[in-house]
C-alpha positions as CSV (number, residue, x, y, z in Angstrom):
1,P,32.4,60.1,33.7
2,I,35.6,60.6,31.8
3,T,36.9,57.1,32.7
4,M,33.6,55.6,31.3
5,A,34.1,57.5,28.1
6,L,37.7,56.2,27.8
7,L,37.0,52.5,28.5
8,P,35.8,51.8,24.9
9,L,39.2,53.1,23.5
10,E,40.9,49.8,23.8
11,Q,44.0,50.9,21.8
12,L,44.5,54.2,23.7
13,R,48.2,54.4,24.6
14,T,48.8,58.1,25.3
15,L,46.6,60.5,27.4
16,C,47.2,64.2,28.1
17,F,45.3,66.5,30.3
18,G,45.7,70.3,30.2
19,W,45.9,73.0,32.8
20,K,42.2,73.6,33.0
21,S,41.3,70.0,33.5
22,G,39.7,69.3,36.8
23,E,39.6,65.5,36.4
24,F,42.6,64.9,38.7
25,L,40.9,66.5,41.7
26,F,39.0,63.2,42.4
27,P,40.6,60.0,43.6
28,A,38.1,57.8,41.8
29,T,38.9,59.5,38.4
30,V,42.7,59.1,39.0
31,S,42.2,55.5,39.9
32,G,40.1,54.8,36.8
33,I,42.6,56.4,34.5
34,L,45.6,54.5,36.0
35,K,43.7,51.2,35.5
36,L,43.2,51.7,31.8
37,P,44.6,48.5,30.3
38,S,46.2,49.9,27.2
39,L,47.6,53.2,28.6
40,R,51.4,53.6,28.4
41,T,51.9,57.4,28.6
42,L,50.1,59.7,30.9
43,V,50.7,63.5,31.0
44,C,48.8,65.9,33.3
45,H,49.5,69.6,33.7
46,S,47.5,70.1,36.9
47,V,47.6,67.5,39.6
48,H,46.8,67.8,43.3
49,P,48.9,65.5,45.5
50,W,46.1,64.5,47.8
51,P,43.6,62.9,45.3
52,W,46.6,61.3,43.5
53,N,48.0,59.7,46.6
54,E,44.5,58.6,47.8
55,A,44.0,56.9,44.5
56,V,47.4,55.2,44.6
57,H,46.8,54.0,48.2
58,G,43.5,52.4,47.0
59,L,45.3,50.6,44.2
60,V,47.9,49.3,46.6
61,G,45.2,48.0,48.9
62,H,43.6,46.1,46.0
63,S,46.9,44.9,44.6
64,V,46.3,46.7,41.3
65,A,49.2,47.6,39.0
66,T,49.1,50.2,36.1
67,P,50.7,49.4,32.7
68,I,52.0,53.0,32.5
69,V,55.6,53.3,31.3
70,A,56.0,57.1,31.0
71,L,54.5,59.6,33.5
72,S,54.6,63.4,33.5
73,L,52.9,65.4,36.2
74,C,52.9,69.1,37.0
75,I,51.7,70.3,40.5
76,P,50.7,74.0,40.6
77,S,52.0,76.0,43.6
78,W,48.6,76.5,45.1
79,F,48.0,72.8,45.2
80,I,51.3,72.3,47.1
81,D,50.3,75.1,49.5
82,D,47.0,73.3,50.2
83,A,49.0,70.1,50.9
84,G,51.1,71.8,53.5
85,N,54.4,70.0,54.0
86,D,53.2,66.8,52.3
87,S,53.8,67.7,48.6
88,T,55.1,64.2,47.8
89,V,53.7,62.3,44.8
90,E,53.6,58.7,45.7
91,L,54.7,56.2,43.0
92,P,55.1,52.8,44.7
93,S,56.6,50.1,42.6
94,S,53.7,47.8,43.3
95,V,51.4,50.1,41.4
96,F,53.9,51.3,38.8
97,P,56.1,48.2,38.1
98,H,56.6,49.2,34.4
99,L,57.5,52.8,35.0
100,K,60.7,53.9,33.2
101,H,60.3,57.6,32.5
102,V,59.2,60.1,35.2
103,D,58.9,63.8,35.1
104,I,57.5,65.7,38.1
105,R,57.4,69.5,38.0
106,G,56.2,72.2,40.4
107,D,54.9,75.5,39.4
108,G,56.5,78.5,41.0
109,A,59.0,78.1,43.9
110,R,57.7,74.8,45.2
111,Y,59.4,71.4,45.0
112,P,57.2,68.3,44.7
113,K,59.0,65.1,45.4
114,T,58.5,61.5,44.5
115,N,58.4,58.5,46.8
116,Q,58.7,54.7,46.7
117,L,59.8,54.5,43.0
118,A,61.5,51.4,41.7
119,W,64.6,53.5,41.0
120,R,66.6,50.7,39.3
121,H,64.1,50.6,36.4
122,I,64.1,54.3,35.8
123,E,65.7,55.4,32.5
124,S,64.8,59.1,32.6
125,F,63.9,61.2,35.6
126,G,63.0,64.8,36.3
127,G,62.2,66.3,39.7
128,S,63.3,66.4,43.3
129,F,64.3,63.6,45.6
130,E,63.1,62.6,49.0
131,E,66.6,62.2,50.5
132,P,68.5,65.5,51.1
133,E,71.6,63.9,49.7
134,C,69.7,62.4,46.8
135,R,70.8,58.8,47.7
136,E,68.2,57.5,45.3
137,L,70.7,58.2,42.5
138,D,72.8,55.3,43.9
139,E,70.1,52.9,42.8
140,M,69.5,54.3,39.3
141,S,71.8,51.9,37.4
142,G,69.7,52.2,34.2
143,L,69.6,56.0,34.2
144,R,70.1,57.7,30.8
145,R,68.6,61.2,31.3
146,L,68.3,63.2,34.4
147,R,66.9,66.6,35.4
148,V,67.4,67.4,39.1
149,V,65.7,70.3,40.8
150,C,67.7,71.1,44.0
151,N,65.5,72.6,46.8
152,P,66.4,74.4,50.0
153,F,66.7,71.1,51.8
154,T,69.1,69.5,49.4
155,D,72.7,68.8,50.7
156,C,74.5,70.2,47.6
157,A,78.0,68.7,48.0
158,P,77.1,65.0,48.2
159,T,74.3,65.5,45.7
160,A,76.6,67.0,43.1
161,E,79.1,64.2,43.6
162,R,76.4,61.6,42.9
163,L,75.2,63.5,39.9
164,L,78.7,63.4,38.3
165,R,78.4,59.7,38.0
166,H,75.5,60.1,35.5
167,R,76.9,61.1,32.1
168,A,73.6,62.4,30.6
169,A,72.6,64.6,33.5
170,I,71.0,68.0,33.5
171,F,71.5,70.0,36.7
172,R,68.6,72.3,37.3
173,H,68.3,74.2,40.6
174,R,66.5,77.2,41.9
175,Q,68.9,78.3,44.6
176,R,71.3,81.0,43.6
177,T,74.3,78.9,44.7
178,P,77.1,77.8,42.4
179,S,77.8,74.9,44.8
180,C,74.6,73.2,43.9
181,G,75.4,73.1,40.2
182,I,78.9,71.5,39.9
183,P,81.3,70.8,42.7
184,S,84.6,72.6,42.6
185,R,87.2,70.0,41.8
186,T,90.1,69.4,39.5
187,G,89.9,67.1,36.5
188,S,87.3,66.8,33.8
189,I,83.6,66.0,34.3
190,E,81.8,63.8,31.8
191,L,78.5,65.7,31.7
192,E,76.8,65.9,28.4
193,R,74.2,68.6,29.3
194,L,74.0,71.3,31.9
195,D,71.3,73.7,33.0
196,A,72.2,75.8,36.0
197,T,72.2,79.2,37.7
198,I,75.1,81.4,38.6
199,G,74.8,83.8,41.6
200,L,76.3,85.0,44.8
201,E,73.9,84.0,47.5
202,G,75.4,81.3,49.7
203,G,78.1,80.5,47.2
204,P,81.5,79.0,48.0
205,A,84.7,81.0,48.1
206,R,85.9,79.3,45.0
207,C,83.5,79.3,42.1
208,A,82.3,76.0,41.0
209,F,81.7,77.0,37.4
210,D,85.4,76.7,36.3
211,A,85.1,73.0,35.7
212,A,86.4,71.2,32.6
213,L,83.5,69.8,30.6
214,P,85.0,68.1,27.5
215,S,81.9,65.9,26.9
216,A,79.3,68.7,27.2
217,T,77.3,69.2,24.1
218,S,74.7,71.7,25.5
219,I,75.1,74.3,28.3
220,E,72.4,76.7,29.5
221,V,73.2,79.1,32.4
222,R,71.3,82.0,33.9
223,V,73.3,84.7,35.7
224,T,71.9,86.5,38.6
225,E,75.3,88.0,39.6
226,W,78.9,87.2,38.6
227,P,80.8,86.0,41.7
228,P,84.0,88.0,42.3
229,S,86.1,84.8,42.3
230,M,84.9,83.8,38.9
231,E,87.6,84.0,36.3
232,S,86.2,81.7,33.6
233,L,83.0,80.0,32.5
234,F,84.0,76.4,32.2
235,R,87.0,75.0,30.4
236,D,87.8,72.4,27.7
237,L,84.4,72.8,25.9
238,T,85.7,70.7,22.9
239,S,82.3,69.0,22.3
240,L,80.0,72.0,22.8
241,R,77.3,72.4,20.2
242,A,74.8,74.7,22.0
243,L,75.4,77.5,24.5
244,R,72.9,79.9,26.0
245,V,73.8,82.5,28.6
246,A,71.0,84.7,30.1
247,V,72.3,87.7,32.1
């Protein structure tokens, strides 16, 4: 019914659904919304992976592409529990050829992932990756803004090295391990923004949060416990404009 109500809105470019909306529980509704010809930005705060993926599979089968450029989805934890191990949100390039901005969030301690994106076209991305080493980052040549949520399956060391190549990155992870935030290494790192957690659990012998960040303009850290080896909280913060430390 909602898709029929939206069809007359020929100039509709932005559509947002709140937490209590049940529209995205039905593949037919998802499919109808994705096919709206004028829609460019879609935001939904409550999406179940199964009806979303069913709708996308249907569009693939009929060779239908959506004009959406910016997409933001939140998957509540109980939806991911229902989906079992398959919490992936499918975004194939054949259906989303114009997609440039993607933000996929999970509620609670779950980690929804994306799949089949045309990574080279993405300018801003938030979420988790399918590959444990986040190899998708190697294809993101047009990336301008990045928010990465490392999950328990993420291989932190190679992931962190890949992240360092992207200047406008935000590291965001839920493991209490410094190694998943910034790799310990000499020399400066050209990050502009950082969001990370400092703690003891599973951390390396040498703390990773002693890095030089001369390009950083904004840093936000949450401290679960100060590591014994930690003598300083970053160095060379000559460009810093905003600092938030939650202990």
